[in-house]
N, C-alpha and C positions, 0 to 999 in steps of 0.2 A: 635214376636220371635226376640231375639237380634242377630244381625249379628256376625258371628265368627270373631274374631280378633286374629290371631296367636300371636300377640305381647303381649296379655294378658295372654296367657297360661304360666304355669311355665317353665322357660327355664334357662339354665346357664347364668351367668353374661355376658358372651360374647354375647349371644343372645339378652339379654336385651339392651345392648349397640348398637347392630346392628339395633334393632327395633327403638330405640330412634333416631339413625341417620337417619333412613328412615322417621320417623315422622317429624324430623327437616327439611329434604329436602322438604317434602310436604308442610310444613308451609311456607318455603321460596318461594316456587313456587307459592303458593296461594297469598302471599303478592305481588309478582311481577305482578300478574294478577288481583289483587283486584280492583273492581270498587269502586271509592270513591263517596258515595251517594251525589247526588245534583250537582256534577261537571262533570259527563260524561267523566271521564278521567281514562284511565288504568294507574295505577301508576307504574312507572318503578323504579328500585333501583337508589337511589341518590348517585352518586359517591363523595367521599371525595377528589378525585384526582384533583389538580389544573389544569386549562387550561393555558398552558405555551405559551407565546409569546417571542418576542425578547426584548421588553421594558417593558411589563407588564405581570403579571400573575393574573388570576381570581381564587380566593379561595372562598370556601363556606362561605357565610355570616352568622354570628351569632350575637346575641345581644351584645356580648363582643366587637364588633367592634365599638360600639356607641362612645366611647371616642375618638377614632382615627378619626371617621367620623364627629364628631360634629363641628370642625372648618369650614369645607366646608358646612355642612348642615345648619349651622346657619348664613351663609353669605347671606344677602338679594339678592345680584345679582345672586349668584349661584342658589338660590331657586326660582328665579323670576317666572319661568314657571311650577313649580311643582304643581299638582292639589290638594295638601293638605297643611295645615298651616305649616309654618316653625317652627321646634322644638325650644323651648326656653331654654331647659335644656338637659343635657346628658340623664337624666332619661326619658324624653319624647321621645327622639330618641331611646333609648334602648327599650322602650315599643313598638314603632312602628316597629322596626326591629324584635322584637319578634313576632308580629302579622304577618309580612310578611313571616318570615321563617317557621311559623307554618302552613301556607297555602299550602296544598298538590298540588295545581295547579301552584305553583311558584317554580322556581329554582333561588335563589338569590346569588349574588356574591359580595365580596369586591374586589376592584381593587388595587393591589399592584404594585408599581414601582419596577422593578427587580433589579436595581443597588443598592438600599439601603433598600428595603423591606417596604418603607413607604406606608401606605394605603392612596390612593389619590382620591378615589371615590367608587361608587357602580353602579351596573347594574343588571337587572333581566329579566328572562322570567316569564310571567304570563299568565293566562288562557291557560295553557298548556294542550292540549287534544290530547293524543296519539292515541285515537280511531279515531278521525277525522284528525290526522296528521297535527296539526297546533299549533301555539303559537303567543303571542305578546311579544314585547321587550319594556321595559320601566323602570320607577323608576331609571333613570340614571342621575347621577350628578358627577361632577369632581371639585376638588379644583381649584380655579381661576388661580393659578400659573401654572396649567397644560393645560389651554386653548390654542388652536392653535398648540399644539404639536402632537406627534403621538399616544398619550395614548388612547383617545377616539376611534380613528379609529382602532387601533389594538384590543381594547376591542370588537368592532363590529365584527372584523374578527374572533376572537376566539369564540364569542357567535354564530354568524351565522354558523361557521363551526360545532360547537357542535350541533346546531339544524338540519342542513342538512346532515352532514356526520356521526355523532354519533347516533342521535335519528331518522334519516331518515324521518324527516318531509317533507310535501309536500309544506308548506306555513308558512311564518311568516309575521307579520304586526307590524307597529309602528304608533302611532298617536301623534299629536301635536296640540297645541293651535293655533287657526287661526291667532292670533296676533304674534306668534313666527316665523317671516319670516326667521330668520337666520336658524332655524331648518328645515324649509321647503326646503330652498335652499340646505342645506347639504344633505338631503335625496334624493333630485333630482339628485345632482351631483354623489351620489353613485349608481344611476341606479334603485332606487326603483320607483314603479309606483304609482302615485296618483290615488286612486280608487274613492274618493268622500269625501263629508263632512257631518258629523252628526250635524245637526243644534241644537243649545241650548242643547248640549250633557251633559255638566257637569257644576257644580257650582265651580267657583274659590274660593280661600280662602277669597277674599274680598266681596264675595256674588254675584258678577256679573256672568252672564251666558256666557259660552264659546262655540264656535263651535269647533269640533274636526276634523282635516283633517287626513284621513287614507291613509297610504302608505303600499305597500306590496311587497314581493319578493317571487317568486316560485322557486321550486327546479331546474327546467330546465333553469332558469335565473341565478342561483347561480354561475356557473363557470365564467361568464363574470364579475359579481359583485366582486367575489373573486379576480380576477386580478386587478380590479380597486382599491380595497382596498389595495392590496399588493403594488401597485405602489405609492399610497398616503403615505403609511407607510414609504417606502424607501425615498421619497422626504422630509417628515417631520422629519425623523431620521437623515438625513445628517447634519443639523446644530448642533445637539447634539454631533456628532462625530468629528466636525471640531476643 
């Protein structure tokens, strides 16, 4: 016996519109709670609103950013510690960005410099699992001209704030190549905790095997790290204002 659906009964047009609105609300609610098969993630609505800082803004990444990002992504020194091969053409980078942004467990951002709107890098959340309240941060790179400035630090502040204060996550993690001592020192300075090393964890683009060092930050540690990040941004921004 078919269940009675009052929205299928003949009704005035105003009633049909009301029923359609009700159905649309139900569809939206279902999309928000939908479990993405194979990823154990409750998908949340992805906002198109940028994450605004004082020197950078994080905007939703799309394959259309490939041309702006290619000069930095094709720089061998910038790409040195990335776990995948450096893109040789804009089309290769566009294809990779398309794969990243199609992944429902990722939230990917292009980093814009606020004073002129130039795209200077990219950063992402991945393995985002709202059911388990955790994510990882990675796929991060910046144009070499921006190294040493406040841009990467403020990007971390914005992304960490989004994770802990918007998504209410309990944990985030970052991993780095065992040979990337500079990254390890930077993560330690920020107050992240070194949890351990996954031996022979990944294959580098040159075919060698790398160990991955894992660092994490928990929600109750976030307020202290947030103040550290803010202090570093202030110190790194001062020369730009001089």
